[in-house]
N, C-alpha and C positions, 0 to 999 in steps of 0.2 A: 180137104176142107175141114175134116175133123181136126187134123193137126192145127189147122188155122184157127178153128174154133177154140181148140184147147188153148192154142197160144193166145187167142183173144181173151179166153176166159182167164188165163193166167194174167194176161195184161190188164184185164179189167178188174178181175176179182183179187188175184194174188197181188197185182200191182197196188191196188188200194190197200190190201192188207199190208203189203210191204211198206207202202207209204206210211201207214199207221205205225208199222213196226219201226221204221226209221225214226219217227217222232218219239217213240217210247224207248227204243232199244238201240240196235246196231246201226252203223252208218252204211248207207247204200254204196255198193262198189261202183255204181254208175256215176256218182258225184265226182267232181274234180278234186285233186289232192289238197289244194288250199282250203276248199270248203270243208272237206273231212277234218282237217286240222282245227279249224275254228269250232266245228261242232263238238269235237272231243274236248276242247278246252272249256266250252260252256258247261258241258255235263260234269266235268271234274269240279268246276266251281260251285255247281248246285249241290253236289254230293255233301251230305252232312258228315262231319267228322267228330268222333267222340274225343273230348279233351283228355290228354294224358295226365294222370296224377303225378305231382312232383314231390309229395310227402306221404309218409305212411300215416296210419291212424294215430300213432303215438307222436306224430309231429316230426319224425326224422326225415331228412332229405333222401330221395331215391336217386341213385346213380344209374343213368341210362345213356345209351349211345344210339345213334341212328345208323342202321345198316342199309346200304344201298340195295334197293329192290324190295325192301320190307314196307308194309303198309303203315307200321307204327314203330316208334323207338323200342329197342329191346332193353329191358331192365336187366342189368348185370348182377348187382348185389346190393342188398340193403345194408347201409353202414352200421358199424357198431355203435352202441349207445355211448354218449360222452361221459356218463357217470355209471359206475358199477352199482348193481343192486346192493341193498344193505346186507343181505345174507350171503354175499359172495366175498371170498377173501380178496385182499387188495392185490392189484396187479403188480408183480415184482418188477416189471419193466418201467414202472412209473418213476423209479429212482433215477433213471437215465434221461428222463424228459427235462426240457428247459423250464426252470422255475421262474415265475414272474418276480422281477426285482422290486423290492419295496422302496418306495420313494423316501428321501430324507425328511426328517421331522423339522419342526420350526426352529428348534434349538440348533440343530446341525446347519440349517440354512442360514441362521443368524451368525453362527460362528464362521461359516464360509465367507459371508459378506464382510464380516469384521476383519478377517485375515486378508481378504483380497484388497481391502482398503489400504493396507500397509505396503502393498507392492504396486499400487496404482501409479500412473505416470507422475501425477502431481504430488503424491506422497514421496516418491523418489526425488523429485525436484526439491521438495522441502528439506529432506535430509541433506542433499548436496548443498543447498543454499546455506544451511546452518554451518556445515563444515567449512565452506568457502568463506563465509563471513567471519568465523573465528580465526581462520588463517590470515585473511587479508587485513584484519584489524589488530592482529597480534602486535604488542603484548597487552592488549586491553584486559584480557582475562587472566593474565599471569598473576597480578596482585590486585584483584578487583575491589578489595576493601580499602586500599591505601593509595591508589593512583587515579588520576583522571586524564582523559585524552586531550592532548594539545596544550592546554594551559589551565591555570587555576582561577580564571575569571568567569567567563560565561558558563562553562560546565558546572562550576560550583553553584552559581545562581540558579541554573536550570534544575540541578538536583534538589535545591530548596523548593523550587516551584512545584515539582512533582510531589515532594513530601508534604508541602502545605495543602495542596488540593486534596490529597488523600486523607490527611488528618482532619481538615475542617469539614469535609463531607460526611465524615463519621461522627463528629462531635457537634457541630453547629453549622449546617449547610447554608443558613441564611447569611452568615458572615463570610461567604466564600471570597468576595471581592475586597474585604477589609483585612488585608494581610497583616501579619505581625511586624513586618518591616515598614520603613518609612513612617513610623509613628509620628504624629497622629494624622497623617494625610488620608482623606477618604478615597475609596476605590483604589487602594494601593496595589492591588493585584492585577489591575487592568492596564498592563503595559507589555509591549513586545508580543511574543507568542506565548500564550498561557500554558500550552501543553496539557490542556484540561482532559484530553482524551486518554492520557496516561494516569489519571487519578486512581483507577482501580489498583494499579501497581503501588501507588503511594500509600495505600491502606495497609500494606504489609511491612512490618518492621518500623522502628523509630530510631532517631539519632543520626549523627553524621555518617557513621559506618554503614548503616543500612541504606542511607540515601546515596552514598558513594557506590555501594554494590548494586543498588537498583539502577542507577544511572548507567553503569558499565554494561549491565545485562541488556538494558533497553538499547544502548548504543550498538551492540552487536546484533540484536534482533532487528533493529531498524535497517541495517545493511542487508540482512537476510530477506526482509520484506521487499526491499528494492529489487533483489534478484527474482523473487517469486512473482512480484507484480509485473515486472518487465517481461519475464518469460511467458506468463499467462497471456499478456496482451498481444505480444507478437505471435504467439502460437494461435491465438484466436483469430488473428488477422489472416492466417493462412500459411505462415512459414513452418518449416520442419523443425525437428528437435535441435539440430546443430545450429541452424540460423537463429533460433530463439535463444539458445544458450549464449551465443556470441553477443546478441543484442542485450541480454540481461546483464552480462558482465560489463559490457561497455557502458551501460546506463548506470549501474550501481557503483562502479569504481572509476568513473571518468576522472582524469587528473584534477580538473577544476574543483571537484567535490572534495578532494583531500584538503583544500584550504578551508572547508567548512566543517572539519571534524570537531571543532569546538562548539558547534551549534547543533544540538540535537534536533531542534525544530526544522532545520534545513535538511538534515540527514533523513528525517522521518517523512519521506515523500513516497514511500512504497505504496501507500493507499491510493495514490492517483492512478498509476497504470493498472492496479488491481481492480479498482472500481470501474474503470473504462472497459477492462476485459470482461467483467461480470455483466455489465450493461450490454455489451455487444453480444455476448452469448445468450443472454436472456431475450434479446430481440432477434435472434437467429441470423445475425449479420456477420459477414466475414469480408475482408478487403479482397481476398482472392476469389471467393465464390459468390459474393453478393448476398442478397437476402434470400433465406430459405425458410419458408413458412412453417415447415414441419419441425424446424429446430428451435422454435420459440419456447421459452421456459420462464414462467412468471417468477419462480423461486430465485433464479439467478438474477433477474432484473431487480427484485426487491433487495437481495443481498448487495447488489451494486450501489443502490441508493443509500443503504445503511453504511457501507464502507466510505462512501463519499461524505456522509454526515460526520463520521468519525474523523476523517482527514481534515475537514474544516474545523473541527473542535480542537485540533492541535495548534492552530494559529492561522493568522491572516496573511502572513508574508507569502505563503504558498497557497493558502485557502482561497484568497480573493481571485487570483488568476485562474484557479481551478473552477471556481464558480462561473467565471466568464466562459470557460470552455464548455462546461455543462449547459450553460444558456445557449451557446451556439449549436450544440447538439440538439437541444429541444426545438430550436427554430427550424433546423434542417428536417427534423422528424415531423413537425407540423406542416411543412410544405410538401414533403415527400409522400406521406401517408395518403392524403386526399388524391394526389395525382395518380398513385398506383391503384387506389380504389376505383377511380374512373376509367383508367386504361385497361385494367385486368379484372373484369367482373367475376371471372371464374375463381379468383383467389380471395374473394371476400369472405369474411372480414380480414383486413390486412393485419391488424394487431390483435383483435379480440378484446372483449370488454374487460377481462381480468388484467391484461397487460395495460390497457388504457387507464384503468383505475390505479395500477401501480405507478405508471408514469405521471399520474396526477398527484398522488399522495407523496411519492418519493421526493420530487423537488420541493414540495411544501415543507416536508420534514427537514431537508437540508437547509433551506433558506431560513426556516424557523429557528433551528439551532444556531445558525450563524448570527441571526438578528438578536437572539437572547444574549449571546456572548458579547456582541458588539455594543450593547446598550451602555455598560459602564465605560467602555472606551470613549464613546462620544460624550459622556458626562465629564470625563477627564479632559477631553479636548486636545487639540494639537498645539503646536508651537509656531511662532512666526518664521522659524528657520526651516520648516519642512521642505520648501522648494529649494532652498540653498543646500540642504543636505542631499537632496536628489541630484543636484548638479555636481556636488562634490563626489558622490559615489558613482556617477555615470562613467563607465569605462570607455576607452577609445577602441577603435576597430582592431588595432594591433594586439589588444589583450586576448583575442581569440586564438592567438598563436603563442601565448606565454604561459608556461606551467608554474604552479605554486612552489613555494619552498618545501612543502610537505611531500612533494613527489620525489621518490628515490631515483627516478630516471631523469626527470627534467628539472629537478630543484637546483642543482649546481650549474648545469649548462645555461640556464635562463636567469641566473642571478643578476647579470648586468641589465638584461631587458626589464626585469622587475623593478630595478632601481629607477626606471623612467616613469613608473606609474605612481600616481599620487597616493594611492592606498592599495598596495599589492594584495593584501589579504582578501579584498573583495573584487579585485580586477584581474586576477590571474585566471582566465576563463578558458584555458585549453581543454577541449573535450577529448583530445587524444588524436595523435597523428595517424595511428592505425585506423581509428574510427573514421577520420576524414577520408583515408584511402579507400576503405570498404564502401563508404557512402558514395564516393565519387564513382566507384565501379558499379554500384547499384543503380546509377542513373542510366547506364548503358547495358547492363548485364544483370537481369533481375527476373524474379518470378512475377513481379508486379507489372501491370500493363503500362503502356506509355502514358496514358492519361493519369493513372494513379501516381506515377513517378513525378509528373509535372505538378500535380496537386501537392505532393509531399515537398517538392522543391519550393513551391509558393509559400507553404506554411513555414518552411525553414527560414526563408527570407523574412517573413513577418516576425518570427520570434527573435531573430538576430536584431532587427530594427528596434524592437521593444527592449531587448537586453542592453542596447547602447544608451538608453535613457535620453538625456538631453544632448547627447553628442550626435544625434541624427536630426537635423533641422531644428535644433534647440528643443526637441521633444514637444514642440507646440501642437503637433497633430498626432502624436503617438503616445508617449508615456504619461505626460502631464495631464491630458484630458481624462485618462483612465484612473490614475492614482494620485495626481498632484493635489487634488482638493480634499483628500482624506486626512483624518487626524494622524499626526506623526506617531501616536501611540500604537497604531495598527501595524507598524513595522513594515511598510511597503515602500520605504525610501531608498532601497538598494536595488537598482534595476538589474545588476548582474546576476541575481539569483533566478531570473527567468531563463538562464541557461539550462535549467531543468528541461524545458520544452524543446529547446534546440537539440539537446543531447538525445531526447526521446525520438525525435524525428530522424536524426542521423542514425540512430540504432535501427529504426524500421527500414531505412534505405539499405543499411549494411546487411541486415538480415535477409533482405531480398537477394542481394548478391551472393551471400553464402549459401542460401537455399538453392539458388540456381546452379551453383557450382556442385553442390552435393547431388542434385538431380541429374546433372550430366555425368557425374562420376558413377552413379548407379546405372545409368543407361549404358555407359561404356563397359561396366562390369558384366552386364547382361550378355554382351557379345563374346565374353570369354568362356572357356571351358576349364573348370566348372564355373557356373554363372554367379559368382559372388566376388566382391572387391578384394584385392590382395591387401596385405598389411601396409604397404607403402601408400596405396590409394586411401585407405582408411585414415592413416596418419595425416595425409595431406588435408583432409577435411577438417582436422582439429587444429591446424596451424593458426588460422585467424583467432580461434578461442584462446590459444596460448599467448599470442602476441598481445591481445587486448588485456589479458589477465596480468601480464608482466608490466604493461604500461600503467596499470593501476596500483602498482606496488608503492606502499606508503613509507614515509620516514617521520611519522608523527611522534612528537615527544609525549611522554607520560610522566609528568611531574608528581612528586609525592605530596599528598594532602597533609597539611600540618595538623597535629593532634589538637583536639578540642580542649580549650582551657577548662579546668574543673569548675570555675565559677559560672560558666555558661550553663551548667547543669543544676545550679542551686539558686541563682538569683531569678526571681520571677517578676519583679517590679519593672515598669517602663524605664528603660535605661539607654544610655549611649555608651558604645564601646570605642575606646581610643587605642590606637590611632584610627582615624577614619579617612578614607579616600575611595576612589572608584574601585580600585582593585581589592583593597582589604575588606571593603564592605560586602563584596560578593562572597568572600570566604566567611565573614561573620554571619551572613544570612544562612549559610550551610551549617555553621556551628549552632545556630538557634533551633535546629530541628529536634532537639531533645525535649525542650519545654515550650517552644514557640512563644516565648515571652515577648512583649512589645519592645521593639528596638527602634531607635531613631535612625540607625544606620540603614543604608540601602543604596543600590546602584543598578544600572541596567537601562537607563533611558527614561525613567519615570521621575517627575518632579526634579529635574536637573537644576533649575534655578533655586529651588528651596534647599536642596542638598548643598549647593555651593554656598548659600548664605549660612547654613548651619555650620559648615566647616570653617568659614571665616570667623563666626562669632565665638566658636569654642577653641580657636587657635591658642588663646592664652590661658586656658584652663590649667589649674584652678585660680580664678580671680573673680572679683565681684560681678563684672559685666557678663562673663560666660555663665556664672551660676544663675544670675537673674534671668538670662535668656533661656536657659534650660528649664528653669521653673515655669516660665511663661509658656513653654511648649509642653508642659505636663511631664517632663522627664525628671525623676527624683533620684536616679541612681546613675553613677558613672563607673564603668569598669575599665581600668587602665591595664593593658597587657604589657608587662615589663619586657618580654622578649621581642616585641615588635616596635617599641618606641625609640630605640637608638637612631639618631639622625633626624628626628622630627622635633617639632616645637614642644612635644610633651615628654622629652627625654628626662627632664628633672621634675616632672609633675608629681611623681610618686614620693618625692622627698621634701616637698614644700610644706611647711606647717599650715594647718587649715583651721586652727581653733578660732582665729579672729574672723573667719569667713562664715561662721554659723553652720558648718557642715562637719561630718565625721568621716574618718578614714580608717579602713581596716586592711591590714597587710595580710595577703594570702600567699600561698606558695609561689604562684606564677602570675599574680596580678595584685592590683590595689583597688579596693572597693570604696568609692566615695558615696555617702548617703547625704543628699542635699536637703532632706527634710528632717534630719535628726541632729540634735545639738552635739557638739563635740564631747568626747569622753576624755577627761583629764588624765585617766590612767593609761591612755593609749601611748605607745611609743611615739616619740617625736611630737608630742602634743604641746610643747612650750609655746608661749605667745611671742610672736616676733614683734620687734619695734615697728610702730606705725607712724608714718609721717603725717601729722594733722593737716599739712598744706596740700596733700594729694586729693584730687577729686574723688568722690565716692566710687566711681566706676573705673578708677585707675588700678592696674594690676599692682600687687604688693611688691613684686620683684621685676626688675627690668627683663625684657626678652633676651633670651640667650643668643649670643652671636652665632650666626650661621644656621639659625633655626629655619625650618621650612614649614609652610602650611599645607604642603601636599605630601603627607607621609605615604610610604609604600611598605610592602612586606620586605623583610630581609631577603637577600639573594636566595632564590629557590630555583631549582631546575625547572624550566618550562614557563616561568613567569615572564610577563612582558613589561619591560620598562616603559615609562612615559616617553612618548615621542614628541619632539618639539614641532612647532608650527602645524599642529593638527587641531581640528575643532574640538571643543570641550565635550562633545557628545561621543567621541570615538570609542570609548571603552564599552559603550552599550552594544555596539554591533561590530566590533573589531574591524 
């Protein structure tokens, strides 16, 4: 019983105490295992833990590790200070430590950027374009002071145009459109393509030699710009380097363009693809990759509009179609941007306000410059023969397969075919058989999508229809509504020059085929060991480039420019230079670039009726009628060039006595100078008075006309000059 009582006591007393002890200390052994586990966990959570310091009093980090079974991490070692105290010698091992490299300064960074610009892709393209342009236009720069490409007609006149614009903008800009030629017709500079964009070059140098050198340099640079512009456009569209190079050469040296080597305004088309490339890059658009919002660049877009304005300032024969293309692009942009804004809210804004402002101001600047230049052209007005000229110059469909005489490859083989054309110089429109083949391959084998190829094919058909002029349904729904109502002075009367756009679209298709061939060649090379293309595979990718380059090989003549007569540098009064004709007047305009004295001579499509009347009225000079006519026109000086009058009606004009005519004559080394407002000098050689028949009317010439004389004088036979062709319209020399 005692035991039991003790047990009871333990159970009652010690049990209570044990119960209390369990609440405060150890776990009762009588509890189940899972309950003991939960009780120990709760006690461990309630236990307060002292935070372990991580840094010393000086702020240095403490290195410590956690050892299994220990209540707290064990601190191993306090790290050494990062800086030695001032009174301690320098650590010798510091010499072996890695030193912090000092970044380059602003000057070094600027030099790096400057030097890297010389090896950029487009810098290399520029170098290559200059070299290729010099080689493909050779021998233009062999004698740049003394020869002109193709002939002595339009190149001489256009060299004068550049010289005049540069000269007058420096001396008297208000009189820009009142040229020294065609005296005294108003707005005598508003005809054809003014090449006003080249005026800054015309400010350098003076005289015919400088004008000839300037023209030849610009001629080569224009070809280089064709290469650069076409390469940049096709590259921006998404083609590779090889495909872009093939497209650039095919565009710049297409055989049909060789027939235009005498027209700097037509050769100067490189600004068109260059402006399109800049605009596409500025808007982040690529034909292969579509619109990429992160690739937008306002600077490139602004440059694109400025280049477009410069291209329009060169002339309207290419500028007006280019304005139409820019207008179509703006219409597409106005339709596409709102649709994308509605369909893809996450990509808003689509263009951004900066790009919108650029796209608003850019077209206004382009159109404004074009309108300012066009004002004097509309004052001059057109002729009633504008539509008939368009019909005359409209080429047949077969002309797309006929090469020009200036092509070294196709000139001789296509001679018979060219003879069937009414005007071969403007109707030999072959863009190249190699280009045709590559473009045809590009319709089935290309990096462009099927939809893109179909759109390119549709655009190609449209440009061909426009290039045919009135030979496609009489042009009633194509060329005439677009250009037939414009003044003839705007020089849009030759539809064949729209082959520029046909060639560009063919080049894009060809680039797609070449780029796909290169892509597959690279993929094939990746399967080899080592994984790079062999020499034969590399060579195969350049075969299209070589073929296109060879097909653009020229046989252009480079006739020698006749020396300027000394009298053209001394006489400053309004004068007429004899002989006068369409061809000789263009050379006389070039000779006048020393003094820019007013001259009644002029050719190139401006005031053709007035110039024809002038030549008829002075055919008998010197006589009373011609002298009175010249005085009524304000011309008081006549310069007769002895070396160029044989075979013309003025062959004996330098030997006829003039005392009875009330004028004076001065014999110079290479010319005879007649002064119509100065009385004759009796001391002059040959000043004797001839017998006068009193029965002759006042306006009858004192001597009968010479047998066999002609009223259409031309230069003596010079290499490269073009003789007058029979059965051609009277305006042919203005546009060959």
